RODO-2510 file (C-alpha; in nm, 4 decimals, decimal comma):
residues 198
     n   res          X          Y          Z
     1     t    21,4471     3,6087     5,3255
     2     f    21,0807     3,7078     5,3361
     3     r    21,0836     4,0874     5,3316
     4     i    20,8065     4,3163     5,4557
     5     e    20,8436     4,6893     5,4001
     6     v    20,6412     4,9380     5,6021
     7     l    20,5676     5,2922     5,4857
     8     g    20,4072     5,5659     5,6889
     9     d    20,4480     5,8791     5,8953
    10     s    20,5695     5,9436     6,2508
    11     v    20,3519     5,6637     6,3941
    12     t    20,5247     5,4104     6,1692
    13     f    20,8619     5,5761     6,2270
    14     g    20,8124     5,5210     6,5994
    15     y    20,7912     5,8745     6,7324
    16     g    20,7693     5,8756     7,1118
    17     v    20,8746     5,5144     7,1645
    18     g    21,2098     5,3397     7,2073
    19     e    21,4321     5,2466     6,9151
    20     d    21,3025     4,8899     6,8969
    21     e    20,9413     4,9646     6,9992
    22     s    20,7917     5,0915     6,6728
    23     y    20,5174     4,8667     6,5382
    24     p    20,7368     4,7509     6,2441
    25     d    21,0041     4,6414     6,4951
    26     i    20,7466     4,4608     6,7083
    27     l    20,5999     4,2973     6,3965
    28     e    20,9428     4,1634     6,2963
    29     k    21,0060     4,0212     6,6437
    30     k    20,6638     3,8540     6,6580
    31     l    20,7024     3,7024     6,3117
    32     q    21,0562     3,5814     6,3840
    33     d    20,9455     3,4240     6,7129
    34     n    20,6543     3,2414     6,5460
    35     r    20,8012     3,1535     6,2073
    36     v    20,7738     2,8092     6,0577
    37     g    21,0874     2,6762     5,8943
    38     d    21,4265     2,8401     5,8511
    39     r    21,3292     3,1279     5,6247
    40     k    21,4367     3,4613     5,7750
    41     i    21,1729     3,7333     5,8077
    42     e    21,2824     4,0929     5,7727
    43     v    21,0730     4,4067     5,8292
    44     l    21,2133     4,7334     5,6923
    45     n    21,0767     5,0583     5,8339
    46     f    21,0361     5,3357     5,5741
    47     g    20,8348     5,5571     5,8104
    48     v    20,9273     5,9260     5,8047
    49     m    20,8172     6,1963     6,0468
    50     g    20,5524     6,4241     5,8955
    51     y    20,5055     6,2314     5,5712
    52     c    20,1696     6,2560     5,3953
    53     m    20,0179     6,0165     5,1425
    54     n    20,1741     6,1862     4,8383
    55     q    20,5189     6,1462     4,9908
    56     n    20,4491     5,7828     5,0805
    57     l    20,3342     5,7270     4,7233
    58     y    20,6639     5,8722     4,5977
    59     v    20,8631     5,6376     4,8234
    60     l    20,6483     5,3476     4,7010
    61     e    20,7095     5,4380     4,3360
    62     h    21,0808     5,5220     4,3599
    63     k    21,2441     5,3488     4,6576
    64     v    21,0611     5,0532     4,8051
    65     f    21,0945     4,8062     4,5181
    66     d    21,4748     4,8466     4,5148
    67     f    21,4690     4,6221     4,8233
    68     e    21,2522     4,3506     4,6620
    69     p    20,9625     4,3324     4,9076
    70     d    20,7341     4,0318     4,9341
    71     v    20,4682     4,2389     5,1117
    72     i    20,4252     4,6131     5,1678
    73     i    20,2360     4,7651     5,4586
    74     l    20,1226     5,1263     5,4468
    75     g    20,0441     5,2624     5,7925
    76     h    19,7841     5,5301     5,7310
    77     h    19,6994     5,7946     5,9904
    78     l    19,4111     6,0361     5,9292
    79     n    19,6377     6,3420     5,9279
    80     d    19,8253     6,1921     5,6307
    81     i    19,5710     6,3709     5,4101
    82     w    19,7644     6,6942     5,4588
    83     d    19,9898     6,7931     5,1732
    84     e    20,3645     6,7930     5,2002
    85     g    20,4768     7,1168     5,3540
    86     t    20,2108     7,0944     5,6235
    87     v    20,4261     6,9885     5,9114
    88     m    20,2924     6,8977     6,2511
    89     i    20,5730     6,8859     6,4994
    90     a    20,4843     6,6945     6,8103
    91     p    20,6031     6,8772     7,1205
    92     p    20,8751     6,7375     7,3456
    93     l    20,7597     6,5128     7,6284
    94     f    20,7992     6,7761     7,9006
    95     l    20,5798     7,0217     7,7041
    96     r    20,3130     6,7546     7,6625
    97     f    20,3353     6,6856     8,0351
    98     l    20,2932     7,0559     8,1133
    99     g    20,0058     7,0766     7,8655
   100     t    19,8116     6,8124     8,0568
   101     h    19,9187     6,9079     8,4103
   102     s    19,9531     7,2882     8,4152
   103     s    19,6563     7,5200     8,3684
   104     l    19,8859     7,8233     8,3380
   105     f    20,0892     7,6558     8,0624
   106     s    19,7712     7,5517     7,8794
   107     c    19,6344     7,9062     7,8984
   108     f    19,9513     8,0590     7,7507
   109     n    19,9762     7,7899     7,4866
   110     k    19,6160     7,8327     7,3676
   111     k    19,6730     8,2082     7,3308
   112     g    19,9798     8,1412     7,1153
   113     t    20,2141     8,3106     7,3629
   114     l    20,4474     8,0119     7,3521
   115     g    20,4771     8,0028     6,9746
   116     a    20,3216     7,7261     6,7671
   117     k    20,0259     7,5626     6,9337
   118     m    20,0509     7,2033     7,0406
   119     l    19,7769     7,0260     6,8501
   120     s    19,5890     6,7811     7,0656
   121     v    19,3983     6,5186     6,8739
   122     t    19,1702     6,4652     7,1721
   123     d    19,0434     6,8231     7,1872
   124     e    18,7177     6,8593     6,9936
   125     n    18,7952     7,2115     6,8694
   126     e    19,1454     7,1172     6,7591
   127     n    19,0079     6,8265     6,5543
   128     k    18,7754     7,0426     6,3468
   129     p    19,0348     7,1241     6,0761
   130     l    19,1138     6,7538     6,0338
   131     k    18,7457     6,6715     5,9906
   132     e    18,7112     6,9517     5,7370
   133     m    18,9960     6,8064     5,5320
   134     y    18,7723     6,5057     5,4670
   135     r    18,4343     6,6748     5,4597
   136     a    18,3406     6,9802     5,2529
   137     n    18,0183     6,9861     5,4498
   138     t    18,0398     6,8350     5,7971
   139     t    17,6592     6,8372     5,8267
   140     t    17,5761     6,6433     5,5086
   141     g    17,9037     6,4472     5,5003
   142     e    17,9824     6,5558     5,1435
   143     n    18,3476     6,4864     5,0629
   144     s    18,5954     6,7700     5,0247
   145     a    18,7926     6,8191     4,7026
   146     t    19,1057     6,7240     4,8995
   147     c    18,9445     6,3963     5,0047
   148     n    18,8413     6,3179     4,6467
   149     e    19,1991     6,3783     4,5271
   150     y    19,3181     6,1650     4,8152
   151     k    19,1094     5,8727     4,6924
   152     k    19,2996     5,8860     4,3637
   153     v    19,6204     5,8173     4,5567
   154     f    19,4647     5,4954     4,6880
   155     e    19,3745     5,4022     4,3296
   156     k    19,7395     5,4533     4,2243
   157     i    19,8557     5,2358     4,5134
   158     s    19,6154     4,9629     4,4010
   159     r    19,7487     4,9827     4,0440
   160     i    20,1091     4,9596     4,1650
   161     s    20,0203     4,6538     4,3722
   162     k    19,8707     4,4787     4,0691
   163     e    20,1462     4,5821     3,8263
   164     r    20,4242     4,4738     4,0623
   165     e    20,2329     4,1644     4,1779
   166     t    20,3106     4,2603     4,5359
   167     p    20,0417     4,2753     4,8038
   168     i    20,0042     4,6164     4,9670
   169     i    19,8247     4,6123     5,2999
   170     i    19,6865     4,9451     5,4188
   171     v    19,6495     4,9692     5,7948
   172     l    19,4170     5,2462     5,9150
   173     l    19,5737     5,3765     6,2348
   174     p    19,3391     5,5434     6,4839
   175     v    19,3827     5,9053     6,5860
   176     w    19,3640     5,8113     6,9521
   177     y    19,4080     5,4898     7,1438
   178     r    19,0804     5,5062     7,3375
   179     l    18,8522     5,3588     7,0762
   180     n    18,4860     5,3110     7,1532
   181     d    18,1488     5,3578     6,9835
   182     g    18,1806     5,7337     7,0344
   183     y    18,5066     5,7560     6,8386
   184     e    18,4690     6,0865     6,6566
   185     f    18,6465     5,9781     6,3367
   186     k    18,4615     5,6475     6,3006
   187     s    18,2678     5,7540     5,9888
   188     i    18,5874     5,8726     5,8174
   189     h    18,7615     5,5433     5,8983
   190     e    18,4634     5,3520     5,7614
   191     e    18,4672     5,5529     5,4389
   192     l    18,8421     5,5060     5,3961
   193     d    18,7949     5,1345     5,4568
   194     r    18,5330     5,1227     5,1780
   195     t    18,7608     5,3258     4,9481
   196     i    19,0526     5,0922     5,0087
   197     h    18,8387     4,7815     4,9452
   198     d    18,7005     4,9306     4,6217
***
């Protein structure tokens, strides 16, 4: 058996999609359908709702290698920079529907009347804290201390890959599916891409 193990947060876990519709499940089906020879291909999903990079690093160090992976994929979402304990709970589908279709609901929600705010990654004002996690100065682009610490996690992942002689592929997942030249997190993705390649 050729075993691929996928780590990540709620996107990897498959939040909001059917049981067999997470990208690790789709990857396994595609690889099985197009395999050459009789060797079985298995994709194990280690994605956990709300996990950040430090938690994924812990799983990598203490759990993943028990299952003898041939390849590891780390699905990385920009909000994974938050520390453990910072939990973003995605609202139920009907609340998301109301948030996009009801002005009255949106008004109450923005004022905090309905409890915790639903964080929309497409709202420019809501994205500001995420940008600030990466940038100490959003004008000059100087990295934040959190971002610099975050880079050290990538260095540890690289060391583990070399020591264990197991390829680790880091997939940078976009914040939103409508990607174009105006994608507001493009510079952060580019910097993370450089960090990962270094």
